[in-house]
MMTF fields as JSON, N, C-alpha, C and O atoms, coordinates in Angstrom:
{
  "mmtfVersion": "1.0.0",
  "mmtfProducer": "UNKNOWN",
  "numBonds": 419,
  "numAtoms": 420,
  "numGroups": 105,
  "numChains": 1,
  "numModels": 1,
  "chainsPerModel": [1],
  "groupsPerChain": [105],
  "chainIdList": ["A"],
  "bondAtomList": [4, 2, 8, 6, 12, 10, 16, 14, 20, 18, 24, 22, 28, 26, 32, 30, 36, 34, 40, 38, 44, 42, 48, 46, 52, 50, 56, 54, 60, 58, 64, 62, 68, 66, 72, 70, 76, 74, 80, 78, 84, 82, 88, 86, 92, 90, 96, 94, 100, 98, 104, 102, 108, 106, 112, 110, 116, 114, 120, 118, 124, 122, 128, 126, 132, 130, 136, 134, 140, 138, 144, 142, 148, 146, 152, 150, 156, 154, 160, 158, 164, 162, 168, 166, 172, 170, 176, 174, 180, 178, 184, 182, 188, 186, 192, 190, 196, 194, 200, 198, 204, 202, 208, 206, 212, 210, 216, 214, 220, 218, 224, 222, 228, 226, 232, 230, 236, 234, 240, 238, 244, 242, 248, 246, 252, 250, 256, 254, 260, 258, 264, 262, 268, 266, 272, 270, 276, 274, 280, 278, 284, 282, 288, 286, 292, 290, 296, 294, 300, 298, 304, 302, 308, 306, 312, 310, 316, 314, 320, 318, 324, 322, 328, 326, 332, 330, 336, 334, 340, 338, 344, 342, 348, 346, 352, 350, 356, 354, 360, 358, 364, 362, 368, 366, 372, 370, 376, 374, 380, 378, 384, 382, 388, 386, 392, 390, 396, 394, 400, 398, 404, 402, 408, 406, 412, 410, 416, 414],
  "bondOrderList": [1, 1, 1, 1, 1, 1, 1, 1, 1, 1, 1, 1, 1, 1, 1, 1, 1, 1, 1, 1, 1, 1, 1, 1, 1, 1, 1, 1, 1, 1, 1, 1, 1, 1, 1, 1, 1, 1, 1, 1, 1, 1, 1, 1, 1, 1, 1, 1, 1, 1, 1, 1, 1, 1, 1, 1, 1, 1, 1, 1, 1, 1, 1, 1, 1, 1, 1, 1, 1, 1, 1, 1, 1, 1, 1, 1, 1, 1, 1, 1, 1, 1, 1, 1, 1, 1, 1, 1, 1, 1, 1, 1, 1, 1, 1, 1, 1, 1, 1, 1, 1, 1, 1, 1],
  "groupList": [{"groupName": "MET", "atomNameList": ["N", "CA", "C", "O"], "elementList": ["N", "C", "C", "O"], "formalChargeList": [0, 0, 0, 0], "bondAtomList": [1, 0, 2, 1, 3, 2], "bondOrderList": [1, 1, 2], "singleLetterCode": "M", "chemCompType": "L-PEPTIDE LINKING"}, {"groupName": "THR", "atomNameList": ["N", "CA", "C", "O"], "elementList": ["N", "C", "C", "O"], "formalChargeList": [0, 0, 0, 0], "bondAtomList": [1, 0, 2, 1, 3, 2], "bondOrderList": [1, 1, 2], "singleLetterCode": "T", "chemCompType": "L-PEPTIDE LINKING"}, {"groupName": "ARG", "atomNameList": ["N", "CA", "C", "O"], "elementList": ["N", "C", "C", "O"], "formalChargeList": [0, 0, 0, 0], "bondAtomList": [1, 0, 2, 1, 3, 2], "bondOrderList": [1, 1, 2], "singleLetterCode": "R", "chemCompType": "L-PEPTIDE LINKING"}, {"groupName": "PRO", "atomNameList": ["N", "CA", "C", "O"], "elementList": ["N", "C", "C", "O"], "formalChargeList": [0, 0, 0, 0], "bondAtomList": [1, 0, 2, 1, 3, 2], "bondOrderList": [1, 1, 2], "singleLetterCode": "P", "chemCompType": "L-PEPTIDE LINKING"}, {"groupName": "GLN", "atomNameList": ["N", "CA", "C", "O"], "elementList": ["N", "C", "C", "O"], "formalChargeList": [0, 0, 0, 0], "bondAtomList": [1, 0, 2, 1, 3, 2], "bondOrderList": [1, 1, 2], "singleLetterCode": "Q", "chemCompType": "L-PEPTIDE LINKING"}, {"groupName": "ALA", "atomNameList": ["N", "CA", "C", "O"], "elementList": ["N", "C", "C", "O"], "formalChargeList": [0, 0, 0, 0], "bondAtomList": [1, 0, 2, 1, 3, 2], "bondOrderList": [1, 1, 2], "singleLetterCode": "A", "chemCompType": "L-PEPTIDE LINKING"}, {"groupName": "VAL", "atomNameList": ["N", "CA", "C", "O"], "elementList": ["N", "C", "C", "O"], "formalChargeList": [0, 0, 0, 0], "bondAtomList": [1, 0, 2, 1, 3, 2], "bondOrderList": [1, 1, 2], "singleLetterCode": "V", "chemCompType": "L-PEPTIDE LINKING"}, {"groupName": "SER", "atomNameList": ["N", "CA", "C", "O"], "elementList": ["N", "C", "C", "O"], "formalChargeList": [0, 0, 0, 0], "bondAtomList": [1, 0, 2, 1, 3, 2], "bondOrderList": [1, 1, 2], "singleLetterCode": "S", "chemCompType": "L-PEPTIDE LINKING"}, {"groupName": "PHE", "atomNameList": ["N", "CA", "C", "O"], "elementList": ["N", "C", "C", "O"], "formalChargeList": [0, 0, 0, 0], "bondAtomList": [1, 0, 2, 1, 3, 2], "bondOrderList": [1, 1, 2], "singleLetterCode": "F", "chemCompType": "L-PEPTIDE LINKING"}, {"groupName": "LEU", "atomNameList": ["N", "CA", "C", "O"], "elementList": ["N", "C", "C", "O"], "formalChargeList": [0, 0, 0, 0], "bondAtomList": [1, 0, 2, 1, 3, 2], "bondOrderList": [1, 1, 2], "singleLetterCode": "L", "chemCompType": "L-PEPTIDE LINKING"}, {"groupName": "LYS", "atomNameList": ["N", "CA", "C", "O"], "elementList": ["N", "C", "C", "O"], "formalChargeList": [0, 0, 0, 0], "bondAtomList": [1, 0, 2, 1, 3, 2], "bondOrderList": [1, 1, 2], "singleLetterCode": "K", "chemCompType": "L-PEPTIDE LINKING"}, {"groupName": "ILE", "atomNameList": ["N", "CA", "C", "O"], "elementList": ["N", "C", "C", "O"], "formalChargeList": [0, 0, 0, 0], "bondAtomList": [1, 0, 2, 1, 3, 2], "bondOrderList": [1, 1, 2], "singleLetterCode": "I", "chemCompType": "L-PEPTIDE LINKING"}, {"groupName": "ASP", "atomNameList": ["N", "CA", "C", "O"], "elementList": ["N", "C", "C", "O"], "formalChargeList": [0, 0, 0, 0], "bondAtomList": [1, 0, 2, 1, 3, 2], "bondOrderList": [1, 1, 2], "singleLetterCode": "D", "chemCompType": "L-PEPTIDE LINKING"}, {"groupName": "GLY", "atomNameList": ["N", "CA", "C", "O"], "elementList": ["N", "C", "C", "O"], "formalChargeList": [0, 0, 0, 0], "bondAtomList": [1, 0, 2, 1, 3, 2], "bondOrderList": [1, 1, 2], "singleLetterCode": "G", "chemCompType": "PEPTIDE LINKING"}, {"groupName": "CYS", "atomNameList": ["N", "CA", "C", "O"], "elementList": ["N", "C", "C", "O"], "formalChargeList": [0, 0, 0, 0], "bondAtomList": [1, 0, 2, 1, 3, 2], "bondOrderList": [1, 1, 2], "singleLetterCode": "C", "chemCompType": "L-PEPTIDE LINKING"}, {"groupName": "GLU", "atomNameList": ["N", "CA", "C", "O"], "elementList": ["N", "C", "C", "O"], "formalChargeList": [0, 0, 0, 0], "bondAtomList": [1, 0, 2, 1, 3, 2], "bondOrderList": [1, 1, 2], "singleLetterCode": "E", "chemCompType": "L-PEPTIDE LINKING"}],
  "groupTypeList": [0, 1, 2, 1, 3, 4, 3, 5, 1, 6, 3, 5, 7, 2, 8, 2, 7, 2, 7, 9, 9, 5, 5, 9, 9, 8, 9, 3, 5, 9, 8, 6, 6, 10, 11, 9, 6, 9, 5, 1, 12, 1, 13, 13, 2, 14, 8, 5, 12, 12, 11, 12, 14, 5, 3, 8, 3, 6, 13, 3, 8, 13, 5, 9, 9, 5, 5, 9, 6, 6, 7, 8, 6, 6, 5, 1, 5, 5, 3, 13, 2, 5, 13, 2, 11, 5, 9, 5, 5, 4, 6, 5, 9, 15, 5, 6, 5, 6, 9, 9, 6, 9, 5, 8, 3],
  "groupIdList": [1, 2, 3, 4, 5, 6, 7, 8, 9, 10, 11, 12, 13, 14, 15, 16, 17, 18, 19, 20, 21, 22, 23, 24, 25, 26, 27, 28, 29, 30, 31, 32, 33, 34, 35, 36, 37, 38, 39, 40, 41, 42, 43, 44, 45, 46, 47, 48, 49, 50, 51, 52, 53, 54, 55, 56, 57, 58, 59, 60, 61, 62, 63, 64, 65, 66, 67, 68, 69, 70, 71, 72, 73, 74, 75, 76, 77, 78, 79, 80, 81, 82, 83, 84, 85, 86, 87, 88, 89, 90, 91, 92, 93, 94, 95, 96, 97, 98, 99, 100, 101, 102, 103, 104, 105],
  "secStructList": [7, 7, 7, 7, 7, 7, 7, 7, 7, 6, 6, 2, 2, 2, 2, 2, 2, 6, 6, 6, 6, 2, 2, 2, 2, 6, 6, 6, 6, 6, 2, 2, 2, 2, 2, 1, 1, 1, 1, 1, 1, 2, 2, 2, 2, 2, 2, 6, 6, 7, 7, 1, 7, 7, 7, 7, 7, 1, 6, 6, 2, 2, 2, 2, 2, 2, 2, 2, 2, 2, 2, 2, 2, 2, 2, 6, 6, 1, 7, 6, 6, 6, 4, 4, 4, 6, 6, 6, 2, 2, 2, 2, 2, 2, 2, 2, 2, 2, 2, 2, 2, 2, 6, 7, 7],
  "xCoordList": [67.979, 66.737, 65.696, 65.775, 64.687, 64.291, 61.968, 61.419, 61.746, 61.126, 59.425, 59.255, 58.23, 57.609, 56.45, 56.814, 55.28, 54.689, 53.103, 52.345, 53.07, 51.921, 50.789, 50.939, 50.038, 48.712, 48.036, 48.022, 47.068, 46.749, 45.762, 45.4, 45.749, 44.969, 43.542, 43.164, 42.913, 41.482, 40.36, 39.197, 41.566, 41.192, 41.017, 40.021, 42.554, 43.452, 41.92, 41.273, 41.383, 40.455, 38.863, 37.87, 39.098, 37.245, 37.232, 36.554, 38.848, 38.573, 38.668, 37.902, 39.38, 38.612, 37.612, 37.603, 36.722, 35.258, 34.42, 33.759, 34.233, 34.2, 34.131, 33.271, 35.37, 35.49, 35.0, 34.526, 35.111, 34.723, 33.302, 32.842, 31.918, 30.804, 30.149, 28.943, 31.023, 30.557, 31.084, 30.58, 31.754, 32.31, 31.677, 32.358, 30.331, 29.606, 28.033, 27.623, 27.635, 26.694, 26.753, 25.865, 27.576, 27.821, 27.285, 27.196, 26.978, 26.178, 24.711, 24.054, 24.304, 23.307, 22.554, 21.964, 23.164, 23.256, 23.276, 22.911, 23.99, 23.752, 22.143, 21.314, 22.656, 20.983, 19.793, 18.718, 20.052, 18.265, 18.515, 17.488, 19.386, 19.56, 19.332, 19.003, 19.487, 18.971, 18.061, 17.923, 16.584, 15.719, 14.52, 13.323, 15.271, 14.832, 15.072, 14.593, 15.837, 15.596, 15.094, 15.046, 14.755, 13.751, 12.583, 11.833, 11.937, 10.404, 10.49, 9.854, 11.392, 10.942, 9.84, 9.51, 9.565, 8.959, 10.113, 9.998, 10.949, 12.026, 12.919, 12.893, 13.247, 14.099, 12.855, 13.313, 11.447, 11.296, 10.896, 10.845, 10.55, 10.78, 11.528, 11.466, 13.015, 14.691, 14.238, 13.996, 14.371, 14.123, 13.922, 14.637, 12.129, 11.961, 11.251, 10.166, 11.749, 11.694, 13.214, 13.405, 14.005, 15.297, 15.509, 16.66, 14.58, 14.427, 15.342, 15.659, 15.916, 16.193, 17.73, 18.532, 17.602, 18.407, 20.276, 20.987, 20.763, 21.575, 23.167, 23.121, 24.061, 24.402, 25.772, 26.549, 25.24, 26.089, 27.287, 27.853, 27.893, 30.012, 29.923, 29.303, 30.639, 31.421, 33.073, 33.569, 33.405, 34.8, 35.161, 36.176, 34.766, 34.414, 33.938, 34.692, 32.729, 32.126, 33.542, 33.856, 34.363, 35.454, 36.721, 37.309, 36.819, 37.478, 37.104, 37.588, 36.069, 35.639, 35.573, 35.485, 35.603, 35.002, 36.457, 36.543, 37.567, 38.78, 39.687, 40.55, 39.759, 39.773, 38.964, 39.392, 37.895, 37.076, 38.258, 38.807, 38.514, 39.261, 40.86, 41.653, 40.735, 42.411, 41.92, 42.557, 41.011, 41.115, 40.916, 41.133, 40.353, 39.388, 40.669, 40.694, 41.798, 42.954, 43.643, 44.228, 43.027, 44.711, 44.106, 44.456, 43.093, 42.095, 41.638, 41.137, 41.69, 41.566, 43.692, 44.292, 43.97, 46.208, 46.75, 47.522, 46.3, 47.097, 46.47, 45.38, 47.898, 47.675, 46.695, 46.397, 46.376, 46.348, 45.651, 44.475, 46.191, 45.22, 45.37, 45.003, 46.123, 46.574, 44.937, 44.014, 44.85, 43.37, 42.759, 43.384, 42.209, 41.543, 40.801, 39.589, 41.881, 41.045, 41.209, 40.558, 42.111, 41.177, 40.134, 39.906, 39.546, 38.583, 36.922, 35.911, 37.403, 36.67, 36.391, 35.355, 37.627, 38.002, 36.763, 35.973, 36.8, 36.129, 34.912, 34.679, 34.042, 32.983, 32.681, 31.475, 33.649, 32.648, 32.998, 32.269, 34.036, 33.924, 32.293, 31.419, 32.224, 30.913, 30.046, 29.158, 29.554, 28.474, 29.052, 28.167, 29.896, 29.898, 29.327, 28.137, 30.265, 29.21, 27.623, 26.852, 27.648, 25.805, 25.389, 24.782, 25.667, 24.685, 25.194, 24.359, 26.454, 26.196, 25.86, 25.664, 25.709, 23.536, 22.523, 22.161, 22.456, 21.331, 21.279, 20.277, 22.166, 21.861, 21.535, 20.887, 22.281, 21.555, 20.961, 21.419, 19.612, 18.34, 19.204, 18.623],
  "yCoordList": [134.983, 135.697, 134.228, 133.034, 135.08, 133.936, 134.39, 135.179, 133.345, 132.84, 132.346, 131.153, 133.161, 133.632, 132.386, 131.437, 132.399, 130.885, 131.65, 132.303, 131.159, 130.895, 131.156, 130.7, 131.558, 131.273, 130.629, 130.771, 129.401, 128.121, 128.95, 130.072, 127.681, 128.243, 127.849, 127.421, 128.151, 129.003, 127.374, 127.186, 126.243, 125.12, 124.505, 124.129, 124.327, 123.489, 123.698, 122.685, 125.359, 125.655, 124.667, 124.21, 124.608, 124.385, 122.919, 122.75, 121.837, 120.29, 120.467, 119.631, 121.325, 121.516, 121.974, 121.991, 122.369, 122.568, 121.73, 121.342, 121.313, 120.584, 118.929, 118.255, 118.199, 117.087, 117.204, 116.22, 118.652, 118.834, 118.578, 117.946, 119.158, 118.89, 117.556, 117.314, 116.798, 115.352, 114.532, 113.539, 115.003, 114.511, 115.127, 115.244, 115.985, 116.648, 115.42, 114.338, 115.95, 114.39, 113.223, 112.48, 113.145, 110.88, 110.91, 109.822, 111.672, 111.206, 111.188, 110.42, 111.686, 112.254, 110.715, 109.66, 111.705, 110.155, 108.785, 107.989, 108.521, 106.984, 106.655, 105.848, 107.745, 107.587, 107.789, 107.532, 108.295, 108.453, 107.275, 106.596, 106.728, 105.34, 104.025, 102.925, 104.239, 102.929, 102.835, 101.73, 104.551, 104.884, 104.294, 104.038, 104.232, 103.572, 102.512, 102.075, 102.245, 100.227, 99.242, 98.012, 100.096, 99.702, 100.434, 100.319, 101.024, 101.176, 99.795, 98.981, 99.46, 97.819, 96.913, 97.096, 95.9, 95.248, 93.883, 93.428, 93.78, 92.842, 94.116, 94.366, 94.37, 95.065, 95.534, 95.798, 95.693, 96.168, 95.003, 95.058, 93.59, 92.121, 91.86, 91.29, 92.266, 91.909, 93.381, 93.233, 94.261, 94.59, 94.766, 95.221, 94.001, 93.843, 92.47, 92.363, 91.816, 89.702, 89.047, 87.965, 89.842, 89.672, 88.427, 88.052, 87.784, 86.709, 86.679, 87.821, 85.741, 86.005, 87.078, 87.379, 87.115, 88.507, 88.724, 88.572, 89.077, 88.426, 89.923, 91.148, 89.212, 89.493, 90.966, 91.019, 92.191, 93.538, 93.442, 93.756, 92.998, 93.189, 94.722, 95.775, 94.322, 95.187, 95.764, 96.883, 94.792, 94.163, 94.57, 95.132, 94.759, 95.827, 97.048, 98.006, 97.275, 99.128, 99.388, 100.559, 98.876, 99.929, 100.683, 101.762, 98.903, 98.986, 100.38, 101.502, 99.884, 101.894, 103.001, 104.147, 102.834, 103.781, 104.877, 106.105, 103.703, 104.26, 104.591, 105.338, 104.075, 104.825, 105.734, 106.268, 106.298, 107.46, 108.342, 109.22, 108.225, 109.56, 109.828, 110.748, 108.365, 108.817, 109.569, 110.543, 109.151, 110.111, 111.399, 112.066, 112.311, 112.757, 114.064, 115.269, 113.111, 113.8, 114.708, 115.788, 113.108, 113.741, 114.522, 115.542, 114.486, 115.809, 116.972, 117.787, 117.4, 118.283, 118.913, 119.972, 117.777, 118.09, 118.524, 119.479, 117.724, 117.359, 119.044, 119.438, 119.487, 120.374, 119.944, 118.75, 120.485, 119.723, 118.613, 118.404, 117.995, 116.953, 115.407, 114.295, 115.972, 114.754, 115.16, 114.584, 115.993, 116.51, 116.181, 115.188, 116.374, 115.604, 114.824, 114.926, 113.489, 112.075, 112.103, 111.21, 113.105, 112.224, 111.934, 111.359, 113.252, 113.611, 113.569, 114.268, 112.455, 111.276, 109.917, 109.272, 109.49, 108.555, 108.355, 107.411, 110.197, 110.266, 109.392, 108.184, 110.897, 110.517, 109.58, 109.369, 108.307, 106.95, 106.101, 105.111, 106.184, 105.351, 105.643, 104.788, 106.506, 107.123, 106.923, 106.624, 106.893, 105.842, 104.169, 103.394, 103.972, 102.084, 102.138, 101.833, 102.806, 102.694, 102.386, 101.488, 104.091, 103.938, 102.818, 102.399, 101.852, 100.643, 99.79, 98.908, 99.565, 98.488, 98.749, 97.748, 99.848, 100.362, 99.21, 98.039, 100.328, 100.352, 98.367, 97.785, 97.861, 96.369, 95.248, 94.206, 96.005, 94.497, 95.69, 96.753, 95.05, 95.585, 95.164, 95.389],
  "zCoordList": [-57.286, -57.884, -57.41, -57.698, -56.512, -56.013, -57.14, -57.908, -56.446, -57.459, -57.391, -57.138, -57.594, -56.81, -57.084, -57.778, -56.622, -57.128, -57.401, -56.684, -58.904, -59.686, -58.869, -57.736, -59.001, -58.933, -59.8, -61.023, -58.675, -59.407, -61.303, -61.658, -61.866, -63.083, -62.534, -61.443, -63.686, -63.83, -64.034, -63.679, -64.902, -64.702, -63.811, -63.194, -63.683, -61.976, -60.864, -60.598, -60.179, -59.255, -60.325, -59.758, -61.776, -62.303, -60.835, -59.822, -61.777, -61.466, -60.065, -59.587, -58.848, -57.595, -57.042, -55.812, -57.622, -57.567, -57.771, -56.807, -58.769, -59.384, -59.141, -59.708, -58.019, -57.37, -55.986, -55.418, -55.262, -54.267, -54.356, -53.405, -55.926, -55.049, -55.753, -55.694, -56.368, -56.817, -55.26, -54.735, -54.996, -52.966, -52.4, -51.381, -52.141, -50.835, -52.014, -51.593, -53.115, -53.796, -53.272, -52.854, -53.312, -53.035, -51.821, -51.253, -51.374, -49.721, -49.939, -49.236, -50.529, -50.368, -51.856, -52.09, -52.238, -53.676, -53.667, -54.532, -52.022, -52.408, -50.509, -50.091, -50.247, -49.771, -50.174, -49.63, -51.224, -52.048, -52.676, -52.643, -53.223, -53.9, -53.012, -53.456, -52.135, -51.133, -50.337, -49.814, -49.732, -49.968, -51.175, -51.046, -52.146, -53.14, -53.952, -54.999, -53.286, -53.377, -52.262, -52.271, -51.359, -49.493, -50.13, -49.161, -50.92, -51.943, -52.145, -51.475, -53.206, -54.011, -52.756, -51.584, -53.826, -53.444, -52.181, -51.043, -53.16, -52.617, -51.547, -50.342, -52.071, -50.838, -49.792, -48.68, -49.882, -48.516, -47.429, -46.201, -48.627, -47.336, -46.868, -45.779, -47.701, -47.426, -45.436, -44.238, -46.21, -44.875, -43.366, -42.473, -43.421, -42.69, -42.377, -41.805, -42.673, -43.536, -43.075, -42.52, -43.399, -43.865, -44.51, -44.734, -44.815, -46.31, -47.376, -47.709, -48.075, -49.141, -49.792, -50.676, -49.476, -49.029, -49.088, -48.095, -50.389, -50.354, -49.866, -49.974, -49.477, -48.682, -49.43, -50.384, -47.923, -49.412, -49.287, -48.24, -50.31, -50.298, -49.494, -49.642, -48.835, -47.804, -48.45, -48.584, -48.648, -49.496, -49.988, -49.577, -51.408, -52.912, -52.433, -52.601, -51.803, -51.546, -50.557, -50.77, -49.726, -48.962, -49.802, -49.727, -51.039, -52.302, -52.855, -52.71, -53.536, -54.349, -53.257, -53.697, -51.784, -51.244, -50.905, -50.905, -50.611, -50.936, -51.626, -51.163, -53.092, -54.336, -54.607, -55.631, -54.235, -54.381, -53.589, -54.254, -52.737, -51.607, -52.211, -52.413, -52.344, -53.678, -55.191, -55.594, -55.799, -56.836, -56.696, -57.708, -55.159, -55.356, -54.62, -54.869, -53.499, -53.111, -54.266, -54.355, -55.506, -57.158, -57.181, -56.587, -57.75, -58.345, -57.736, -58.51, -56.05, -55.88, -55.776, -55.593, -55.974, -55.767, -56.873, -56.952, -57.918, -58.97, -60.296, -60.71, -60.468, -62.07, -63.45, -63.497, -64.14, -65.38, -65.928, -65.629, -66.589, -66.779, -66.256, -66.635, -65.164, -63.68, -63.519, -64.095, -62.838, -61.896, -63.245, -63.618, -63.814, -64.914, -65.307, -65.495, -65.551, -65.305, -63.896, -63.356, -62.798, -61.955, -60.64, -59.576, -62.149, -61.458, -62.871, -62.936, -63.698, -64.553, -63.879, -64.042, -62.957, -62.068, -61.434, -61.416, -60.583, -58.848, -59.508, -59.546, -60.163, -61.046, -61.323, -61.197, -61.929, -62.274, -61.197, -61.13, -60.18, -59.102, -58.598, -58.459, -58.465, -57.384, -57.909, -57.11, -59.393, -60.647, -59.73, -59.367, -59.579, -58.994, -58.465, -58.539, -57.2, -56.031, -55.881, -55.54, -56.493, -56.516, -56.506, -55.52, -57.879, -58.679, -57.824, -57.623, -57.033, -56.393, -55.187, -54.498, -54.635, -53.262, -54.496, -54.606, -55.099, -56.23, -56.091, -55.675, -56.399, -56.919, -55.615, -55.506, -54.817, -52.887, -52.191, -51.769, -52.231, -51.522, -49.826, -48.765]
}
């Protein structure tokens, strides 16, 4: 008796496509937010003169990116509820990463 593999369900493919869309929009969102930050008075002075600039937290941002990659992989690979939770975590982590870039000029 052999089993035939079941096709992917519609919600699972929907989670995959939404996760991929969120991942593709992440880099342009970071770019736009950084441009907006540099357009402010403080961001412009920090960029031009490097005066009174808080250092960017590279460690926490790297941890966020690592968690984003893990949640993306889980959202695209896991079926059902796990994919839904991973997609929610991915979107939340992307929002936190964008806000972190927004907070530091």
